[in-house]
N, C-alpha and C positions, 0 to 999 in steps of 0.2 A: 877315704872317709871312715871306713870300717876300722882301719888301723888306728885312726885318731881316737875313736871311742874306746877301742880296746886298751890303748895306753892309759886313758883316763881311768878306766875300770881297774886296771892293774895297779895304778898308783894309789887309788883309794884303798884297795885291798892291802897293799904293802904298808900303808900308813895306819892300818887297823882302825880306820875311821868308818865304823859301821853305819852311823846315822847318815853321813854324807853319801855313802855308797848306796844306801836304801833310797835316798832321794834321787840319786842319779839313775838307779835301776827303774824307779817309777817313771822318771822323765823319759828314759829310753823306751819304755813300754808305750807311753803316751805318743811318742814320736812314731813308733811302728804302727799304732792304731790309726793315727792321723794319716800316715802314708797309705794304709789300706783303704781308709775312707775316701781319700782323694782318688785312688786308683779305681775304686768302685764307682765314684761319681763320674769320672772320665768315661768309664765303660758304659754307664747309664746314658750319658750324653751321646755317645757314639751309637748306642742301640736306638735311642729315641730319634736321632737324626736319620738312621736307616729306615726306621718304621715310618717316619713322616714322609720320606722319599717314596717308599712303597705305597703309602696311602694316597699320595698325589697321583701316582700312576694308576691305581685302582679307580680313583675318582674320575680321571680322564677316560678310562676304558668304560666305566659305567655310563658316562655321558654319551660316548659314542654309541653304546648299545641302545640307550633309551631314545636317542635321536632317531635311530633306525626303527625302533619300536613305534615311535610316534608316527613316522611316515607310513609304516605298515597299518597302524590303526586308522589313520585318516583314509587310506585306500579301502580298508575293510568297511569302515563306517559308510563311505559313499555307496558301496555296493549293497551293504545291508539295508540302508535307507531305501534304495531302489527296490530291493527284494520285498520289503514290507509294503511299500507303496503299491507295487504291481499285484501282490497277493490281495490287498484290500480292494483294488480295482476289479480284480477277477471275481472276488466274492460278490461284489455289488452286481456285476454283470450276470453272474450265475443265479443269484437270488431273484433277479428280475427276469431271468430266462430270456435275455436279450438275443434274439436270433438275427438282429441287424448288425451285430458287432462285426467289424472287419476281421477276416481271417489273419491278416498281418498283426493286428492288435492282439488277437487271441494268442498267436504264437509268441509275441513278446511277453505277455503276461504269464504264459506257461514257462518259457525257458529262462526268462530273467527274473521270474517271481517264484512260482510254485516249485520249479525244479532247481532253484538256486540255494546254495548253502555256503556261507562265508564264516570262517573262524579266525580268531585272533592269532597272529603269528608273532609272539614277543621274541626279542633277542635277549637271552638271559645267560650267555656264556660267562660273563665276568662275575655276575652274582652267584651262579652255580659254583664257579671256581672258588670264590670267597667262602662259601658255605662248606664246600668239600674239603678245603685245606685248613679250615678253622681260622683263616685270616680275616674273617669278618670283624674280629676284635681290633683290627688296625683302623677301622673307621671310627673316628672319635665323635662324629656328629650323631647323637642318639636319635634325633628327629628323623634323620635320613635313614638310619637303620630300621626305624619303625615303618617308614614309608616303603622301604624295600621288602620287608617281611609281609606287609599288607598286600603289596603288588603280587608277590609270589603266591600268597594265599588266594587272592582274587582270581588269578590265572588258573590255578588248580580247580577252584570252584566253578569257573566258567566252562570247563571241559566236561563237567558232570552231566550236562544236558545234551552233549554232542551226539550220543548214540540215539537218543529219542528224536532229535532233529534229523539225523541221517535216515533213521527208520521211516519217519513220516515222509521225507522227500522221496525215498525209494518206493514207498507205497503209492505216492502220487504218480510217479513215473509208470509203475506197473499197471495201475488200474486205468491208465489212459493210453497205454502203449500201442493198442491196436488201431489208433487213429491219429495220435498226436504228431507223428512224424510228418503228416501232410501239411502241418502248419509250421514247420521249421522256419525260423527267420533266415532269409537269404544269406545274411552275414555268417550264420552258423555253418552253412554249406561251404562257404569260402574258407572259414577257419579250419574245418575238418578236411578240406581239400576234396570235397565231394562234388560231383556234377549236379548242378541245380536241377531240381525236378519240380516243375510247375504243375500242380494238380488243376483239373478243370474246375470251372466255376461251380458246377453241380456237386462235384466231389467235396469242394470246400464248404459248401452250404450243408452237406451231409455231416461233415466234421463238426461244424458249429452246432447243429441240432443234437448230435450225439453227445457232445460235451455238455451242453446246457441241461441235459436230462441226466447227467451222471451225478446222482446224489451222493454216492460213496466218495467221489472226488471232492465234492463241496464240503462234506463233513470233515474229511481229513485235512482239507485246505484251511478250514476255520481253526482247527487245532494247531496246524503249523504256523498260521499267522500270529496267533497268540504267543506261541513260543518264540518266534522270530522277533516279535515286538519286544518281548522281555530281554532277549539277547541284545537287541539294539540299545536298550537302556543300560544294560551291563557294559557293553562296549564303550558307550559314551562316558560312563563313570570311570572306566579303566583309562580312557584317554585323559580325563581330568587328573587322575592320579599320576599318570606318566608326566604330565606337565608340571605337577607339584614336585615330583622327584627331580626333574630337570632344573626347576627353579632353585631347589635346595642345593643341587650340585653346583650350579653357577655361583650361588652365594658362598659356598664352602671354598671353591677354587679361587674366588676373588680375594679371599682372606689369606691365601698362601703366597 
């Protein structure tokens, strides 16, 4: 092919036909440009194909992560709801100074309410990898990108109150530690592989009386309950956002 064009060029030059040679030269340049444009377009098509293939893999990985996150959130919400409920019940009993409360009930309210703390455990490996590598630009669904950014921001915001919640919980344990062990739920002894220790009826009544007069505990418990209730609302909203992300991921994958 190159020899063919070279012969034409040489013939035009030997005939001293400059105008025809100029037209030929321009045509040759145009052909070269067209060839370059075609090559670039083919390269772009190949790059786009690879990008879309990578995007699909990321979308599938994101779906796997957020399905696991949803399961974790549902488990956390169940425990968090119980924590808030038991804290409120204990506040009610303490404000009424109910000395008739069953020690078993007091133990449940303490260890599954006042002494409990549950945090969100999101699975964010794929999103972190996308951000760290700069491959977030492979995701073409802008609504999904906004959802993902919002989720990351909400998770970071949710951890800001963690230290306060942990400090309040630790304080509740500390200011009741000299008697609270007497009302350990029996299931907790089994879980810790401890030998069950049944206190006498009189000892248990002393524990109830001591706890109901522990105003420092009640004050800290009220603060903790308000914080835990706010965290419950936050976790509920985060679950809704997780479901929105999963819905958007399903919609995007269905289009591929």
